[in-house]
N, C-alpha and C positions, 0 to 999 in steps of 0.2 A: 612021101605023104605025111610023115610024122612032123616034118618042119611046119606044115600048115596047121596042124592041130594045136601047136603052141600059140598060134596067132588068134585063136578063137577068143571072142570077148568073154571075160570072166563075169560071173555073177557078183552081185553086191555081197560084200563080206559082212557089212553092218549097215543098218539104216535107222534113222530116227526122224519122225515127223513132228513138227511143232506148229500147232494151229494158233494163229494170232489174228483174230478178227476176220477180215475178208481175205487174208493171205495165209498160205501154208508154206512153211520152210522145210525142206528136206535136206538132211545131212546124211550123205551116203559115203561109205568107205568102199572103194573098189581096189582091185589089184591089177597091176600091169602084167604082161606076159612073163616078166621076171619075178613075179610075186612081191613087188614093191607096192605099198599102199599109197593111195592118194584120196583126197576128199572132193566130192562135188557138193556144192551148196546150191540148191534150187529154190527160187521163189516162185510160187504158183499163185496166180490171182484169177478168180472166176470173173469173166466179163460177158456182158450181153452183146451179141453181134446183131446190130439193127438190120444189116443187109440180109443175113441168113435167118433172122428171127429166132435165134437160139443162143444158149450159153456156150461159151468155149473157155479154155484156160490159156492164159498168157503166162509163159514161163521164161525165166532168166536164170542162166547157169553160170557158176564160177567154179573153176577147177583149181584146187590147191594142192601143191605137191610137197612132199615131205621136207625137202630142203628149205621150204618157205614157211613151215609151220610156226617156228619161233618168232620170226619177224611179223607174220600176220597176226598172231595172238597179241604181241606187244603193241602193234599199231591199233588193233581193235580195242584193246584195253585202254590205251591212252585216249582214243577217240570217245569211248563211252565215258571215261573219267571227265573229259572236257564237257560233254553234254550234261553230266550230273553236277559239276562244280563251276563251270565257266572258266576254269583255270587251265591254261595251256601247259603241257609238260615241256621240260627242257628238251630242245631239239638235239638229236644225235646225228652223227655223220652218216650212219647207215640207213636212216629213214629219210625219205624224200617228201618234202612238203609241197603240196599242189597249190600253186598261186590261186587266190580267190577269183582272179579274172578268167580262169579257165572254167568253162561250162562243163557240168557233169557229162553231158552227151558227147563232149569232145574226148573224154577219157574212158567211157564205158561202152562204147559202141563196137566192141570186139566180140567175135565169135570164136572162142577157144576150143570148140568141140572139134575133135579129129574125125574126119569123115572118110 
């Protein structure tokens, strides 16, 4: 039975909520059963459901694992830099540029949550 105890989901180790207008972003640090940390980034938007006549929350989640932290931060920093300056950074071989012809829905319609 002890084997199954290690599979129990772990509590969040750290959490930070950022309110930004109609959206709230949650940055949560969780641990795997081997005590390795990973991050979930959740965007939560309050929406009015006309069919049910009440408010609900629409959520989108991104799972970020330790081995990807450095590349993720670098890509995010370069993207923010471009938004602020309009100058594209020099492309590197380990970063993949998404062609402008690809629609965002074609690349972000994934559910990475383990069920």
